[in-house]
C-alpha positions in Angstrom: 50.8 160.7 87.3 50.8 160.3 91.1 52.8 157.1 91.2 56.0 157.2 93.2 58.5 154.5 92.5 61.6 154.1 94.7 64.4 152.0 93.4 66.7 150.7 96.2 69.5 149.7 93.9 70.2 149.2 90.2 73.3 148.0 88.2 74.3 147.3 84.7 73.0 144.4 82.7 76.4 142.9 81.7 77.8 139.4 82.3 76.6 137.7 85.5 73.3 139.7 85.6 72.6 139.0 82.0 73.4 135.2 81.7 74.5 133.8 85.0 71.4 134.7 86.9 70.1 131.3 85.8 72.2 129.6 88.5 70.5 131.5 91.4 67.1 131.3 89.6 67.3 127.4 89.4 68.3 127.2 93.1 65.5 129.4 94.3 63.0 127.7 92.0 63.7 124.2 93.3 63.8 125.3 96.9 60.5 127.2 96.4 58.8 124.2 94.7 60.0 121.8 97.4 58.9 124.1 100.3 55.8 125.7 98.6 56.9 129.0 100.0 58.8 132.0 99.0 62.7 131.7 99.0 65.4 134.3 99.1 69.0 133.6 98.2 71.7 136.1 99.3 75.2 135.3 98.0 78.3 136.8 99.7 80.6 138.7 97.4 83.2 135.9 97.0 80.7 133.3 95.9 78.9 135.9 93.7 82.2 136.7 91.9 83.1 133.1 91.5 79.8 132.3 89.9 80.0 135.4 87.6 83.4 134.1 86.2 84.8 137.6 85.4 87.0 138.4 82.4 88.8 135.8 80.3 92.4 135.1 81.2 94.4 136.2 78.2 97.8 135.2 76.9 99.4 137.2 74.1 102.4 136.5 71.8 103.4 139.3 69.4 106.0 140.4 66.9 106.4 144.1 66.3 108.3 146.1 63.7 109.5 149.7 64.6 112.0 152.3 63.7 114.5 153.9 66.0 112.2 156.7 66.9 109.6 154.4 68.2 107.2 154.5 65.2 105.5 151.0 64.8 105.4 149.9 61.2 104.0 146.4 61.7 102.4 144.2 64.4 101.5 140.5 64.4 99.7 139.1 67.4 98.2 135.8 68.6 95.9 135.9 71.6 94.4 132.9 73.6 91.5 133.6 75.8 90.2 131.1 78.4 86.4 131.0 78.1 85.6 128.5 81.0 83.3 125.5 80.8 81.3 126.9 77.9 81.2 129.9 75.7 78.6 132.0 77.5 79.4 135.5 76.1 83.0 134.8 75.5 82.3 134.6 71.8 81.4 138.3 71.9 84.4 139.1 74.2 86.8 137.3 71.7 85.4 139.5 68.8 85.6 142.7 71.0 89.2 141.9 71.9 90.3 141.7 68.3 88.2 144.6 67.1 89.4 147.0 69.8 93.1 146.0 70.0 94.6 148.9 67.9 93.1 151.3 70.5 94.1 154.9 69.6 97.1 153.9 67.4 97.9 153.9 63.7 99.1 150.5 62.8 100.1 150.5 59.0 100.4 146.6 59.0 98.3 144.7 61.5 97.4 141.1 61.8 95.6 139.5 64.8 94.4 136.0 65.6 92.3 135.5 68.7 91.1 132.1 69.9 88.9 130.9 72.7 89.9 127.9 74.9 87.7 125.6 77.0 88.9 125.2 80.6 87.6 123.5 83.8 86.6 126.9 85.4 83.5 128.9 85.6 82.4 130.2 82.3 83.8 133.7 81.6 81.3 136.5 80.7 80.9 140.0 79.5 81.8 142.6 82.2 82.2 146.4 82.0 84.1 147.2 78.7 84.2 143.5 77.7 87.7 142.7 76.5 88.4 146.3 75.8 90.3 146.6 79.0 92.5 143.5 78.2 93.2 144.6 74.6 94.2 148.1 75.9 96.4 146.7 78.5 98.1 144.5 75.9 98.5 147.4 73.4 100.0 149.6 76.0 102.5 146.8 77.0 103.6 146.7 73.4 104.0 150.5 73.4 106.1 150.3 76.6 108.2 147.4 75.2 109.1 149.5 72.1 109.9 152.5 74.3 112.2 150.3 76.5 114.1 148.9 73.6 114.6 152.1 71.7 115.2 154.3 74.7 112.6 156.8 73.5 110.3 158.1 76.4 107.1 156.2 76.5 104.8 159.1 76.0 106.8 160.2 72.9 106.3 156.7 71.5 102.6 157.0 72.2 102.4 160.4 70.5 104.2 159.3 67.4 101.9 156.4 66.9 98.6 158.2 67.5 96.1 158.1 64.6 96.5 161.4 62.7 93.6 163.8 63.4 93.3 165.1 59.9 93.2 161.5 58.5 90.5 160.6 61.1 88.3 163.6 60.0 88.8 162.5 56.4 87.2 159.1 57.2 90.3 156.9 58.0 89.4 153.2 58.4 90.5 151.3 61.4 91.9 147.8 61.2 88.5 146.4 62.1 87.0 148.3 59.1 85.2 151.0 61.2 85.3 154.4 59.6 86.4 157.4 61.7 84.8 160.9 61.7 86.6 162.6 64.5 89.7 162.0 66.9 90.7 164.2 69.7 93.1 162.1 71.7 96.3 163.8 70.5 94.8 167.2 71.5 93.7 166.0 74.9 97.0 164.1 75.4 98.9 167.4 74.8 96.6 169.4 77.0 97.0 167.1 79.9 100.8 166.9 79.5 101.1 170.6 79.5 98.7 171.1 82.4 100.9 169.0 84.7 104.2 170.3 83.3 105.1 166.8 82.3 108.5 167.9 80.7 109.7 169.6 83.9 108.6 166.6 86.0 110.4 164.2 83.7 113.5 166.3 83.9 113.4 166.5 87.7 112.9 162.7 87.9 115.9 162.2 85.6 118.1 164.5 87.6 117.1 162.8 90.9 117.8 159.3 89.5 121.2 160.4 88.2 122.1 161.9 91.6 121.0 158.9 93.6 
C-alpha cells in the first residue's frame, strides 16, 4: 500500500498500438540481438503515422428515395474500402462501417454492401471510432444531398429523418438488428437549436445573402 507508480504517458490500445507495434518490435529485437545491448527506437510523427496506416480510404455509391419534404424512404449503398497490403483490422472496420451507417436516422428500406480491397499501401487499421466516422460522414453527405435537391433546410431534413423517440423506447430495431431502449437525439437537437437561436440566425443569413 506504499507503492507509488508514476505513468509518464498512456494512450488507447487501438490500431497501430494494437497490431502494428510488431514492426518496431522486430526492428529493436534484431538490433538488440546483433549488438547484444539495449536498443531504443524513436519514430518521428510522419513515419509513425505512415506505419500505422490510418483509416481505410472509402468510396461510396448510393441511390436514395425521398419525398418532397426530405423524408428518406429508401437507401441503397455500395461501399469500397481500401485495406492495404493485408487485412489487419480492416475486417472489423468493414463490419463497423456497415453496422453504423444508418447513424441516428430511420431508414424504412435500407440495403448496404461493403467490400474490402487489397492495395499496395500500408495496411489500414482500427483507429478511434473505427469506420464510424467514415459512415457518419457518408450518411450526412446523403442528408445534405437530399436537402440540396429538395430545397428543404438541411437541419429540417435531419429532424424529419430522426428515429422516433417513442419507437426507440418501445424497442425499435436498427437495420443491423440491434434493439434500442432509449433515444435522446431529437430532444438534444432541439435544445441546441433553441439555445443558439438557430431560426433567427438562419433568417439573418438569408436576408444578408439576398441583399449582397
